[in-house]
N, CA, C and O atoms as a DFTB+ gen file, in Angstrom:
812 C
 N C O
     1  1     222.960      86.255     172.984
     2  2     221.684      85.721     173.468
     3  2     220.647      86.831     173.622
     4  3     219.479      86.652     173.276
     5  1     221.088      87.994     174.149
     6  2     220.162      89.114     174.306
     7  2     219.647      89.572     172.948
     8  3     218.458      89.854     172.796
     9  1     220.538      89.648     171.958
    10  2     220.135      90.064     170.619
    11  2     219.125      89.084     170.038
    12  3     218.128      89.493     169.444
    13  1     219.381      87.795     170.209
    14  2     218.473      86.774     169.672
    15  2     217.092      86.868     170.312
    16  3     216.081      86.757     169.619
    17  1     217.040      87.070     171.615
    18  2     215.757      87.169     172.314
    19  2     214.962      88.385     171.839
    20  3     213.745      88.314     171.671
    21  1     215.664      89.501     171.626
    22  2     214.982      90.700     171.140
    23  2     214.491      90.486     169.717
    24  3     213.364      90.852     169.383
    25  1     215.338      89.893     168.875
    26  2     214.976      89.654     167.474
    27  2     213.779      88.736     167.353
    28  3     212.935      88.936     166.480
    29  1     213.690      87.734     168.213
    30  2     212.581      86.782     168.164
    31  2     211.308      87.338     168.789
    32  3     210.240      86.737     168.673
    33  1     211.419      88.470     169.441
    34  2     210.239      89.082     170.028
    35  2     209.834      88.527     171.365
    36  3     208.747      88.827     171.858
    37  1     210.696      87.714     171.971
    38  2     210.339      87.119     173.255
    39  2     210.508      88.102     174.417
    40  3     209.972      87.884     175.503
    41  1     211.255      89.184     174.181
    42  2     211.380      90.253     175.178
    43  2     211.231      91.583     174.463
    44  3     211.439      91.664     173.252
    45  1     210.869      92.634     175.203
    46  2     210.699      93.955     174.619
    47  2     212.027      94.672     174.449
    48  3     213.013      94.357     175.115
    49  1     212.030      95.649     173.540
    50  2     213.279      96.370     173.252
    51  2     213.614      97.381     174.344
    52  3     214.725      97.910     174.364
    53  1     212.687      97.660     175.247
    54  2     212.951      98.628     176.314
    55  2     213.137      97.970     177.676
    56  3     213.159      98.657     178.698
    57  1     213.270      96.659     177.699
    58  2     213.385      95.956     178.967
    59  2     214.816      95.762     179.412
    60  3     215.742      96.338     178.841
    61  1     214.990      94.933     180.454
    62  2     216.301      94.709     181.051
    63  2     217.250      93.973     180.104
    64  3     218.464      94.162     180.173
    65  1     216.700      93.130     179.216
    66  2     217.551      92.406     178.273
    67  2     218.227      93.366     177.314
    68  3     219.416      93.224     177.028
    69  1     217.478      94.348     176.813
    70  2     218.068      95.336     175.929
    71  2     219.085      96.200     176.673
    72  3     220.110      96.575     176.104
    73  1     218.813      96.514     177.928
    74  2     219.757      97.294     178.721
    75  2     221.071      96.539     178.894
    76  3     222.146      97.137     178.846
    77  1     220.984      95.216     179.097
    78  2     222.178      94.386     179.203
    79  2     222.978      94.429     177.910
    80  3     224.199      94.587     177.931
    81  1     222.280      94.287     176.780
    82  2     222.936      94.338     175.482
    83  2     223.618      95.690     175.279
    84  3     224.740      95.763     174.779
    85  1     222.931      96.743     175.670
    86  2     223.474      98.102     175.506
    87  2     224.746      98.292     176.329
    88  3     225.722      98.861     175.839
    89  1     224.738      97.826     177.559
    90  2     225.935      97.954     178.406
    91  2     227.105      97.175     177.825
    92  3     228.240      97.651     177.841
    93  1     226.835      95.982     177.312
    94  2     227.911      95.169     176.742
    95  2     228.487      95.798     175.481
    96  3     229.690      95.714     175.234
    97  1     227.624      96.433     174.678
    98  2     228.110      97.112     173.480
    99  2     228.996      98.301     173.850
   100  3     229.994      98.570     173.182
   101  1     228.627      99.009     174.915
   102  2     229.464     100.116     175.390
   103  2     230.830      99.595     175.832
   104  3     231.856     100.185     175.493
   105  1     230.851      98.501     176.581
   106  2     232.125      97.947     177.036
   107  2     232.966      97.467     175.859
   108  3     234.188      97.611     175.863
   109  1     232.311      96.899     174.855
   110  2     233.030      96.449     173.672
   111  2     233.672      97.624     172.942
   112  3     234.814      97.540     172.490
   113  1     232.921      98.726     172.834
   114  2     233.453      99.910     172.163
   115  2     234.682     100.441     172.881
   116  3     235.679     100.779     172.242
   117  1     234.618     100.517     174.218
   118  2     235.751     101.014     174.994
   119  2     236.964     100.116     174.819
   120  3     238.081     100.604     174.650
   121  1     236.751      98.798     174.860
   122  2     237.844      97.848     174.700
   123  2     238.498      97.999     173.330
   124  3     239.724      98.000     173.229
   125  1     237.698      98.125     172.284
   126  2     238.238      98.281     170.932
   127  2     239.001      99.588     170.801
   128  3     240.097      99.612     170.241
   129  1     238.428     100.684     171.317
   130  2     239.101     101.983     171.236
   131  2     240.455     101.942     171.926
   132  3     241.448     102.434     171.390
   133  1     240.491     101.359     173.105
   134  2     241.750     101.307     173.844
   135  2     242.750     100.375     173.181
   136  3     243.951     100.641     173.209
   137  1     242.276      99.287     172.584
   138  2     243.177      98.370     171.894
   139  2     243.836      99.049     170.703
   140  3     245.039      98.898     170.490
   141  1     243.049      99.806     169.917
   142  2     243.616     100.538     168.795
   143  2     244.627     101.576     169.269
   144  3     245.670     101.759     168.641
   145  1     244.324     102.259     170.377
   146  2     245.249     103.254     170.914
   147  2     246.560     102.603     171.325
   148  3     247.635     103.134     171.047
   149  1     246.472     101.458     171.985
   150  2     247.665     100.743     172.417
   151  2     248.508     100.307     171.227
   152  3     249.732     100.429     171.253
   153  1     247.851      99.796     170.178
   154  2     248.576      99.361     168.983
   155  2     249.288     100.529     168.325
   156  3     250.449     100.412     167.933
   157  1     248.593     101.662     168.202
   158  2     249.211     102.815     167.555
   159  2     250.396     103.331     168.354
   160  3     251.414     103.703     167.772
   161  1     250.282     103.360     169.676
   162  2     251.378     103.815     170.511
   163  2     252.603     102.910     170.380
   164  3     253.739     103.374     170.474
   165  1     252.364     101.618     170.162
   166  2     253.473     100.674     170.034
   167  2     254.086     100.685     168.640
   168  3     255.307     100.622     168.502
   169  1     253.243     100.766     167.595
   170  2     253.721     100.585     166.229
   171  2     253.972     101.885     165.483
   172  3     254.807     101.924     164.579
   173  1     253.266     102.950     165.846
   174  2     253.387     104.208     165.115
   175  2     253.364     105.372     166.093
   176  3     252.431     106.176     166.086
   177  1     254.410     105.467     166.951
   178  2     254.355     106.452     168.026
   179  2     254.630     107.893     167.603
   180  3     254.386     108.811     168.385
   181  1     255.133     108.117     166.383
   182  2     255.480     109.472     165.975
   183  2     254.228     110.340     165.878
   184  3     253.355     110.060     165.056
   185  1     254.121     111.379     166.689
   186  2     252.915     112.223     166.664
   187  2     252.903     113.158     165.464
   188  3     253.957     113.572     164.981
   189  1     251.720     113.485     164.988
   190  2     251.524     114.501     163.956
   191  2     250.856     115.692     164.630
   192  3     249.630     115.752     164.718
   193  1     251.653     116.632     165.102
   194  2     251.156     117.704     165.946
   195  2     250.813     118.946     165.130
   196  3     251.578     119.383     164.270
   197  1     249.640     119.500     165.425
   198  2     249.156     120.713     164.774
   199  2     248.410     121.546     165.814
   200  3     247.913     120.991     166.794
   201  1     248.320     122.861     165.626
   202  2     247.535     123.679     166.551
   203  2     246.066     123.240     166.563
   204  3     245.477     122.971     165.517
   205  1     245.497     123.175     167.754
   206  2     244.116     122.718     167.900
   207  2     243.474     123.406     169.093
   208  3     244.102     123.531     170.145
   209  1     242.239     123.853     168.948
   210  2     241.501     124.394     170.079
   211  2     241.120     123.242     171.014
   212  3     240.600     122.221     170.563
   213  1     241.375     123.404     172.297
   214  2     241.087     122.342     173.263
   215  2     239.606     122.000     173.312
   216  3     239.244     120.846     173.542
   217  1     238.743     122.996     173.095
   218  2     237.306     122.749     173.148
   219  2     236.876     121.740     172.088
   220  3     235.904     121.012     172.286
   221  1     237.594     121.689     170.959
   222  2     237.232     120.733     169.911
   223  2     237.429     119.291     170.386
   224  3     236.598     118.424     170.119
   225  1     238.532     119.045     171.088
   226  2     238.769     117.708     171.640
   227  2     237.740     117.376     172.707
   228  3     237.219     116.261     172.758
   229  1     237.451     118.352     173.559
   230  2     236.501     118.126     174.647
   231  2     235.110     117.829     174.108
   232  3     234.437     116.925     174.604
   233  1     234.669     118.575     173.102
   234  2     233.334     118.360     172.551
   235  2     233.219     116.994     171.884
   236  3     232.177     116.345     171.979
   237  1     234.274     116.555     171.213
   238  2     234.227     115.228     170.591
   239  2     234.083     114.150     171.656
   240  3     233.313     113.204     171.485
   241  1     234.813     114.287     172.743
   242  2     234.724     113.311     173.830
   243  2     233.363     113.402     174.519
   244  3     232.770     112.380     174.863
   245  1     232.875     114.614     174.718
   246  2     231.574     114.788     175.377
   247  2     230.464     114.089     174.602
   248  3     229.637     113.396     175.194
   249  1     230.441     114.262     173.297
   250  2     229.416     113.629     172.470
   251  2     229.509     112.107     172.557
   252  3     228.494     111.416     172.642
   253  1     230.746     111.594     172.535
   254  2     230.954     110.148     172.594
   255  2     230.524     109.563     173.934
   256  3     229.988     108.456     173.989
   257  1     230.759     110.309     175.019
   258  2     230.526     109.778     176.356
   259  2     229.171     110.148     176.953
   260  3     228.838     109.696     178.048
   261  1     228.391     110.956     176.256
   262  2     227.119     111.433     176.811
   263  2     226.183     110.286     177.179
   264  3     225.565     110.309     178.244
   265  1     226.074     109.293     176.317
   266  2     225.161     108.186     176.581
   267  2     225.655     107.328     177.741
   268  3     224.862     106.837     178.544
   269  1     226.977     107.152     177.821
   270  2     227.520     106.367     178.920
   271  2     227.252     107.054     180.257
   272  3     226.930     106.400     181.248
   273  1     227.388     108.377     180.272
   274  2     227.102     109.132     181.493
   275  2     225.628     108.991     181.870
   276  3     225.296     108.833     183.045
   277  1     224.752     109.048     180.877
   278  2     223.315     108.922     181.145
   279  2     222.988     107.567     181.746
   280  3     222.222     107.477     182.705
   281  1     223.565     106.513     181.187
   282  2     223.296     105.170     181.682
   283  2     223.797     104.995     183.114
   284  3     223.190     104.268     183.901
   285  1     224.891     105.653     183.449
   286  2     225.443     105.542     184.809
   287  2     224.728     106.469     185.783
   288  3     224.888     106.322     186.995
   289  1     223.941     107.422     185.284
   290  2     223.284     108.377     186.160
   291  2     224.225     109.457     186.643
   292  3     224.093     109.957     187.760
   293  1     225.190     109.822     185.785
   294  2     226.195     110.825     186.122
   295  2     226.052     112.015     185.177
   296  3     225.865     111.834     183.973
   297  1     226.137     113.215     185.708
   298  2     226.093     114.421     184.887
   299  2     227.479     114.720     184.340
   300  3     228.466     114.643     185.072
   301  1     227.562     115.062     183.053
   302  2     228.828     115.407     182.420
   303  2     228.819     116.897     182.112
   304  3     228.065     117.354     181.253
   305  1     229.659     117.656     182.816
   306  2     229.694     119.118     182.687
   307  2     230.991     119.546     182.006
   308  3     232.045     118.951     182.230
   309  1     230.904     120.588     181.168
   310  2     232.070     121.114     180.446
   311  2     232.227     122.593     180.757
   312  3     231.287     123.372     180.604
   313  1     233.413     122.971     181.192
   314  2     233.746     124.367     181.483
   315  2     235.114     124.656     180.870
   316  3     236.124     124.671     181.574
   317  1     235.142     124.885     179.561
   318  2     236.401     125.031     178.828
   319  2     236.427     126.347     178.077
   320  3     235.471     126.686     177.381
   321  1     237.514     127.090     178.213
   322  2     237.733     128.336     177.482
   323  2     237.882     128.027     175.997
   324  3     238.782     127.285     175.603
   325  1     237.010     128.589     175.180
   326  2     237.003     128.290     173.752
   327  2     238.215     128.849     173.018
   328  3     238.438     128.488     171.863
   329  1     239.009     129.718     173.647
   330  2     240.156     130.330     172.982
   331  2     241.461     129.574     173.213
   332  3     242.448     129.830     172.524
   333  1     241.481     128.662     174.157
   334  2     242.727     127.957     174.474
   335  2     243.057     126.931     173.406
   336  3     242.185     126.201     172.935
   337  1     244.315     126.886     173.035
   338  2     244.762     125.929     172.037
   339  2     246.139     125.400     172.390
   340  3     246.858     125.991     173.196
   341  1     246.499     124.282     171.779
   342  2     247.805     123.665     171.996
   343  2     248.238     122.986     170.713
   344  3     247.418     122.697     169.841
   345  1     249.526     122.734     170.605
   346  2     250.076     122.054     169.439
   347  2     250.106     120.558     169.735
   348  3     250.988     120.087     170.453
   349  1     249.149     119.806     169.187
   350  2     248.972     118.414     169.605
   351  2     248.697     117.490     168.423
   352  3     248.302     117.923     167.340
   353  1     248.918     116.221     168.669
   354  2     248.408     115.171     167.796
   355  2     246.964     114.942     168.218
   356  3     246.716     114.483     169.333
   357  1     246.016     115.250     167.356
   358  2     244.596     115.205     167.699
   359  2     244.167     113.841     168.223
   360  3     243.463     113.749     169.229
   361  1     244.594     112.781     167.538
   362  2     244.164     111.441     167.931
   363  2     244.692     111.059     169.312
   364  3     243.971     110.465     170.114
   365  1     245.955     111.403     169.589
   366  2     246.517     111.072     170.889
   367  2     245.827     111.851     172.008
   368  3     245.531     111.295     173.065
   369  1     245.573     113.136     171.774
   370  2     244.916     113.939     172.820
   371  2     243.510     113.433     173.097
   372  3     243.118     113.287     174.255
   373  1     242.752     113.165     172.045
   374  2     241.385     112.681     172.235
   375  2     241.380     111.310     172.890
   376  3     240.518     111.031     173.723
   377  1     242.325     110.452     172.532
   378  2     242.420     109.133     173.161
   379  2     242.673     109.266     174.655
   380  3     242.027     108.594     175.460
   381  1     243.617     110.139     175.031
   382  2     243.938     110.333     176.444
   383  2     242.745     110.907     177.206
   384  3     242.383     110.411     178.272
   385  1     242.144     111.947     176.654
   386  2     241.013     112.592     177.323
   387  2     239.817     111.655     177.423
   388  3     239.129     111.626     178.444
   389  1     239.569     110.892     176.369
   390  2     238.457     109.949     176.374
   391  2     238.626     108.909     177.475
   392  3     237.662     108.570     178.161
   393  1     239.842     108.401     177.648
   394  2     240.099     107.436     178.710
   395  2     239.836     108.034     180.086
   396  3     239.261     107.379     180.955
   397  1     240.258     109.282     180.278
   398  2     240.063     109.923     181.573
   399  2     238.588     110.131     181.878
   400  3     238.137     109.876     182.995
   401  1     237.835     110.596     180.880
   402  2     236.411     110.852     181.090
   403  2     235.660     109.537     181.292
   404  3     234.775     109.453     182.143
   405  1     236.005     108.524     180.524
   406  2     235.342     107.233     180.676
   407  2     235.583     106.650     182.061
   408  3     234.666     106.109     182.679
   409  1     236.819     106.760     182.552
   410  2     237.118     106.285     183.905
   411  2     236.374     107.096     184.953
   412  3     235.868     106.545     185.931
   413  1     236.308     108.409     184.746
   414  2     235.622     109.277     185.708
   415  2     234.151     108.902     185.815
   416  3     233.596     108.866     186.913
   417  1     233.525     108.625     184.691
   418  2     232.115     108.205     184.692
   419  2     231.964     106.851     185.384
   420  3     231.060     106.650     186.194
   421  1     232.847     105.948     185.055
   422  2     232.770     104.589     185.585
   423  2     232.870     104.561     187.107
   424  3     232.128     103.833     187.766
   425  1     233.785     105.350     187.663
   426  2     234.056     105.258     189.092
   427  2     233.290     106.283     189.925
   428  3     233.325     106.217     191.154
   429  1     232.606     107.218     189.293
   430  2     231.830     108.204     190.055
   431  2     230.545     107.568     190.578
   432  3     229.993     106.653     189.966
   433  1     230.090     108.062     191.697
   434  2     228.843     107.570     192.279
   435  2     227.648     108.091     191.485
   436  3     227.671     109.210     190.974
   437  1     226.619     107.278     191.390
   438  2     225.398     107.687     190.691
   439  2     224.865     108.986     191.285
   440  3     224.802     109.150     192.504
   441  1     224.484     109.900     190.407
   442  2     224.015     111.199     190.842
   443  2     225.109     112.246     190.944
   444  3     224.828     113.421     191.178
   445  1     226.363     111.823     190.768
   446  2     227.484     112.755     190.833
   447  2     227.700     113.478     189.517
   448  3     226.984     113.254     188.541
   449  1     228.695     114.344     189.506
   450  2     229.027     115.125     188.317
   451  2     230.483     114.917     187.949
   452  3     231.370     115.003     188.799
   453  1     230.721     114.645     186.679
   454  2     232.070     114.621     186.128
   455  2     232.264     115.933     185.385
   456  3     231.498     116.254     184.476
   457  1     233.274     116.684     185.765
   458  2     233.495     118.008     185.169
   459  2     234.790     118.019     184.373
   460  3     235.841     117.622     184.876
   461  1     234.709     118.473     183.131
   462  2     235.891     118.690     182.298
   463  2     236.067     120.198     182.163
   464  3     235.195     120.884     181.629
   465  1     237.193     120.712     182.648
   466  2     237.410     122.152     182.609
   467  2     238.827     122.459     182.136
   468  3     239.687     121.580     182.087
   469  1     239.047     123.703     181.796
   470  2     240.354     124.138     181.337
   471  2     240.976     125.088     182.341
   472  3     240.289     125.681     183.173
   473  1     242.281     125.221     182.246
   474  2     243.007     126.218     183.025
   475  2     244.194     126.683     182.195
   476  3     244.581     126.037     181.221
   477  1     244.759     127.805     182.592
   478  2     245.854     128.396     181.821
   479  2     246.917     128.922     182.762
   480  3     246.613     129.641     183.713
   481  1     248.171     128.561     182.496
   482  2     249.298     129.081     183.239
   483  2     250.142     129.976     182.363
   484  3     249.763     130.303     181.238
   485  1     251.286     130.370     182.883
   486  2     252.165     131.257     182.120
   487  2     252.701     130.584     180.868
   488  3     252.824     131.219     179.820
   489  1     253.027     129.276     180.977
   490  2     253.624     128.569     179.851
   491  2     252.826     127.345     179.428
   492  3     253.211     126.658     178.482
   493  1     251.740     127.063     180.100
   494  2     250.971     125.860     179.801
   495  2     249.476     126.129     179.745
   496  3     248.976     127.109     180.297
   497  1     248.780     125.230     179.065
   498  2     247.328     125.152     179.138
   499  2     247.007     123.749     179.624
   500  3     247.798     122.824     179.442
   501  1     245.851     123.595     180.240
   502  2     245.540     122.291     180.815
   503  2     244.067     121.964     180.687
   504  3     243.213     122.849     180.660
   505  1     243.790     120.671     180.609
   506  2     242.442     120.136     180.710
   507  2     242.387     119.290     181.969
   508  3     243.255     118.446     182.192
   509  1     241.374     119.512     182.791
   510  2     241.204     118.760     184.019
   511  2     239.903     117.970     183.982
   512  3     238.875     118.465     183.519
   513  1     239.959     116.742     184.475
   514  2     238.770     115.893     184.591
   515  2     238.582     115.562     186.062
   516  3     239.388     114.849     186.658
   517  1     237.509     116.087     186.640
   518  2     237.231     115.870     188.060
   519  2     236.086     114.874     188.215
   520  3     235.031     115.025     187.599
   521  1     236.305     113.860     189.040
   522  2     235.280     112.840     189.237
   523  2     234.774     112.844     190.671
   524  3     235.193     113.661     191.491
   525  1     233.882     111.934     190.955
   526  2     233.325     111.755     192.293
   527  2     233.478     110.284     192.679
   528  3     232.499     109.592     192.959
   529  1     234.742     109.824     192.687
   530  2     235.022     108.420     192.987
   531  2     235.145     108.157     194.481
   532  3     235.226     107.005     194.907
   533  1     235.160     109.223     195.277
   534  2     235.306     109.051     196.711
   535  2     236.722     109.217     197.210
   536  3     236.968     109.154     198.414
   537  1     237.670     109.430     196.290
   538  2     239.063     109.614     196.686
   539  2     239.877     108.343     196.574
   540  3     239.336     107.262     196.340
   541  1     241.193     108.482     196.745
   542  2     242.126     107.371     196.587
   543  2     242.688     106.921     197.933
   544  3     242.756     107.713     198.873
   545  1     243.090     105.652     198.031
   546  2     243.823     105.221     199.223
   547  2     245.113     106.032     199.350
   548  3     245.726     106.368     198.337
   549  1     245.520     106.340     200.536
   550  2     246.691     107.176     200.752
   551  2     247.930     106.570     200.109
   552  3     248.217     105.386     200.288
   553  1     248.672     107.398     199.352
   554  2     249.925     106.970     198.731
   555  2     249.764     106.136     197.481
   556  3     250.744     105.553     197.015
   557  1     248.562     106.052     196.911
   558  2     248.326     105.171     195.769
   559  2     248.184     105.922     194.449
   560  3     247.921     105.295     193.424
   561  1     248.347     107.237     194.440
   562  2     248.066     108.010     193.234
   563  2     248.897     107.557     192.040
   564  3     248.341     107.285     190.976
   565  1     250.217     107.469     192.194
   566  2     251.084     107.131     191.058
   567  2     250.881     105.700     190.585
   568  3     251.140     105.400     189.420
   569  1     250.422     104.801     191.464
   570  2     250.205     103.414     191.053
   571  2     249.099     103.301     190.005
   572  3     249.041     102.315     189.270
   573  1     248.224     104.301     189.932
   574  2     247.134     104.256     188.952
   575  2     247.649     104.215     187.524
   576  3     246.971     103.699     186.635
   577  1     248.839     104.752     187.294
   578  2     249.359     104.840     185.941
   579  2     250.117     103.594     185.509
   580  3     250.633     103.538     184.393
   581  1     250.189     102.592     186.388
   582  2     250.804     101.325     186.017
   583  2     249.785     100.470     185.274
   584  3     248.610     100.470     185.641
   585  1     250.206      99.732     184.227
   586  2     249.264      98.862     183.510
   587  2     248.597      97.863     184.441
   588  3     249.215      97.350     185.374
   589  1     247.319      97.595     184.170
   590  2     246.516      96.608     184.892
   591  2     246.260      97.003     186.342
   592  3     246.014      96.145     187.190
   593  1     246.318      98.308     186.625
   594  2     245.972      98.815     187.945
   595  2     244.697      99.619     187.841
   596  3     244.556     100.426     186.923
   597  1     243.737      99.416     188.784
   598  2     242.471     100.128     188.762
   599  2     242.213     100.802     190.102
   600  3     242.851     100.480     191.105
   601  1     241.266     101.745     190.106
   602  2     241.011     102.554     191.297
   603  2     240.435     101.741     192.446
   604  3     240.764     101.976     193.608
   605  1     239.575     100.784     192.119
   606  2     238.931     100.033     193.196
   607  2     238.723      98.599     192.749
   608  3     239.425      98.127     191.855
   609  1     237.777      97.896     193.350
   610  2     237.581      96.492     193.047
   611  2     236.828      96.213     191.768
   612  3     236.617      95.047     191.436
   613  1     236.411      97.232     191.034
   614  2     235.676      97.038     189.782
   615  2     236.641      96.538     188.718
   616  3     237.559      97.263     188.335
   617  1     236.453      95.320     188.235
   618  2     237.368      94.716     187.264
   619  2     236.739      94.567     185.879
   620  3     237.100      93.662     185.128
   621  1     235.800      95.451     185.540
   622  2     235.131      95.322     184.245
   623  2     235.997      95.808     183.105
   624  3     235.660      95.567     181.946
   625  1     237.112      96.489     183.386
   626  2     238.029      96.922     182.339
   627  2     239.373      96.239     182.522
   628  3     239.563      95.464     183.460
   629  1     240.314      96.532     181.616
   630  2     241.625      95.909     181.677
   631  2     242.609      96.700     182.525
   632  3     243.696      96.207     182.822
   633  1     242.246      97.931     182.924
   634  2     243.172      98.734     183.697
   635  2     244.310      99.297     182.877
   636  3     245.369      99.601     183.426
   637  1     244.121      99.446     181.565
   638  2     245.161      99.974     180.685
   639  2     244.987     101.452     180.390
   640  3     245.917     102.100     179.910
   641  1     243.796     102.001     180.672
   642  2     243.461     103.335     180.205
   643  2     244.410     104.423     180.645
   644  3     244.834     105.234     179.821
   645  1     244.766     104.469     181.942
   646  2     245.616     105.536     182.437
   647  2     247.047     105.400     181.954
   648  3     247.721     106.404     181.725
   649  1     247.518     104.171     181.797
   650  2     248.850     103.959     181.244
   651  2     248.921     104.463     179.798
   652  3     249.891     105.112     179.406
   653  1     247.884     104.157     179.011
   654  2     247.811     104.626     177.632
   655  2     247.712     106.145     177.597
   656  3     248.373     106.793     176.785
   657  1     246.897     106.711     178.466
   658  2     246.707     108.157     178.495
   659  2     248.008     108.886     178.785
   660  3     248.330     109.874     178.126
   661  1     248.756     108.401     179.770
   662  2     250.017     109.072     180.116
   663  2     250.999     109.048     178.958
   664  3     251.675     110.044     178.702
   665  1     251.089     107.936     178.260
   666  2     251.999     107.846     177.115
   667  2     251.545     108.752     175.981
   668  3     252.368     109.397     175.332
   669  1     250.236     108.803     175.740
   670  2     249.715     109.652     174.670
   671  2     249.970     111.128     174.979
   672  3     250.320     111.899     174.085
   673  1     249.795     111.519     176.237
   674  2     250.058     112.907     176.622
   675  2     251.544     113.222     176.508
   676  3     251.911     114.308     176.059
   677  1     252.399     112.293     176.905
   678  2     253.845     112.515     176.814
   679  2     254.279     112.732     175.367
   680  3     255.174     113.535     175.104
   681  1     253.656     112.029     174.435
   682  2     253.993     112.208     173.019
   683  2     253.567     113.583     172.518
   684  3     254.056     114.043     171.486
   685  1     252.679     114.232     173.224
   686  2     252.301     115.613     172.911
   687  2     253.120     116.614     173.732
   688  3     252.763     117.787     173.841
   689  1     254.228     116.126     174.308
   690  2     255.113     116.947     175.135
   691  2     254.380     117.516     176.346
   692  3     254.675     118.617     176.810
   693  1     253.426     116.746     176.842
   694  2     252.648     117.176     177.992
   695  2     252.868     116.287     179.192
   696  3     253.692     115.373     179.173
   697  1     252.108     116.575     180.242
   698  2     252.221     115.839     181.492
   699  2     250.827     115.489     181.994
   700  3     249.940     116.342     182.035
   701  1     250.640     114.231     182.374
   702  2     249.383     113.776     182.975
   703  2     249.625     113.511     184.444
   704  3     250.502     112.727     184.805
   705  1     248.852     114.159     185.289
   706  2     249.009     113.993     186.736
   707  2     247.644     113.841     187.381
   708  3     246.619     114.119     186.760
   709  1     247.635     113.398     188.632
   710  2     246.389     113.222     189.370
   711  2     246.505     113.900     190.731
   712  3     247.562     113.872     191.362
   713  1     245.414     114.506     191.172
   714  2     245.342     115.117     192.496
   715  2     244.165     114.497     193.244
   716  3     243.044     114.468     192.737
   717  1     244.423     114.015     194.420
   718  2     243.392     113.363     195.213
   719  2     242.611     114.391     196.025
   720  3     243.188     115.331     196.572
   721  1     241.303     114.206     196.099
   722  2     240.450     114.992     196.991
   723  2     239.827     113.997     197.966
   724  3     238.767     113.440     197.681
   725  1     240.465     113.765     199.109
   726  2     240.031     112.700     200.030
   727  2     238.553     112.785     200.376
   728  3     238.043     113.839     200.757
   729  1     237.883     111.655     200.236
   730  2     236.472     111.572     200.548
   731  2     235.554     112.126     199.484
   732  3     234.333     112.032     199.608
   733  1     236.126     112.708     198.431
   734  2     235.317     113.329     197.377
   735  2     235.578     112.685     196.018
   736  3     234.673     112.102     195.420
   737  1     236.816     112.790     195.529
   738  2     237.122     112.257     194.212
   739  2     238.552     112.563     193.814
   740  3     239.421     112.758     194.663
   741  1     238.785     112.601     192.501
   742  2     240.111     112.840     191.943
   743  2     240.020     113.887     190.835
   744  3     238.970     114.083     190.224
   745  1     241.147     114.552     190.594
   746  2     241.260     115.465     189.463
   747  2     242.464     115.037     188.640
   748  3     243.601     115.109     189.107
   749  1     242.214     114.594     187.421
   750  2     243.282     114.258     186.487
   751  2     243.515     115.459     185.577
   752  3     242.565     116.019     185.032
   753  1     244.775     115.855     185.412
   754  2     245.082     117.033     184.606
   755  2     246.055     116.696     183.483
   756  3     247.063     116.020     183.691
   757  1     245.725     117.186     182.281
   758  2     246.602     117.087     181.115
   759  2     247.181     118.477     180.882
   760  3     246.469     119.383     180.451
   761  1     248.464     118.647     181.166
   762  2     249.127     119.934     180.956
   763  2     249.914     119.885     179.656
   764  3     250.666     118.943     179.408
   765  1     249.731     120.920     178.820
   766  2     250.364     120.975     177.511
   767  2     251.065     122.316     177.334
   768  3     250.615     123.328     177.872
   769  1     252.183     122.331     176.570
   770  2     252.858     123.603     176.327
   771  2     251.948     124.580     175.596
   772  3     251.233     124.204     174.667
   773  1     251.985     125.846     176.029
   774  2     251.176     126.870     175.403
   775  2     251.789     127.284     174.062
   776  3     253.011     127.287     173.912
   777  1     250.948     127.628     173.097
   778  2     251.419     128.177     171.834
   779  2     250.860     129.592     171.685
   780  3     249.944     129.988     172.405
   781  1     251.420     130.338     170.749
   782  2     251.001     131.716     170.554
   783  2     249.537     131.769     170.151
   784  3     249.068     130.919     169.394
   785  1     248.811     132.761     170.653
   786  2     247.386     132.884     170.363
   787  2     247.128     133.150     168.890
   788  3     246.033     132.889     168.391
   789  1     248.146     133.677     168.183
   790  2     247.943     134.015     166.769
   791  2     248.116     132.832     165.838
   792  3     247.862     132.947     164.639
   793  1     248.551     131.683     166.376
   794  2     248.756     130.508     165.516
   795  2     247.416     129.992     165.015
   796  3     246.431     130.026     165.751
   797  1     247.360     129.505     163.748
   798  2     246.110     128.976     163.220
   799  2     245.754     127.681     163.914
   800  3     246.641     126.927     164.316
   801  1     244.468     127.412     164.058
   802  2     244.009     126.194     164.713
   803  2     243.105     125.406     163.801
   804  3     242.331     125.979     163.033
   805  1     243.200     124.082     163.881
   806  2     242.321     123.224     163.096
   807  2     241.053     122.981     163.865
   808  3     241.043     123.112     165.089
   809  1     239.972     122.628     163.181
   810  2     238.703     122.303     163.826
   811  2     238.268     120.922     163.406
   812  3     237.217     120.448     163.837
């Protein structure tokens, strides 16, 4: 209906009707992306892992999510070491990270910042997504990874994203975990086995 009204010229392309259409198209894109991820995890779970710089995955997600962050009034910040790499299935890693960033934008308060940053341990490298959702109810962190479970009363999604993300990370021999910051937000971390710095990386 919104498309028809715009096409007929009865409303302007910069008004509330176009904004409604834009939001619905964003939700449709997220639903389709997650549906494809779910199908691939069920039907073709074997990962194709290759060395990859983590910044490449982050930049792809940042570009995809920039408009969604703008519409929500949330700043999307990236603080990732350009030298860190891991042996991963590119599609699975990007799917997992995209779900985390999309959720962080969705549940963060307007005017907040979603930060994607990297860290490095002795045997692992990690990507962290920090949001401003206000924190989690006590003892509810692990329940987030169950299918059809969401952070709060917002039911605009299916609640599949975190379940899909955890499975995609596991197929990359990694671990997805969440840390609560009471009254502030959450930090979701994707930890992956470290590979030698001399290994070639794809871009």
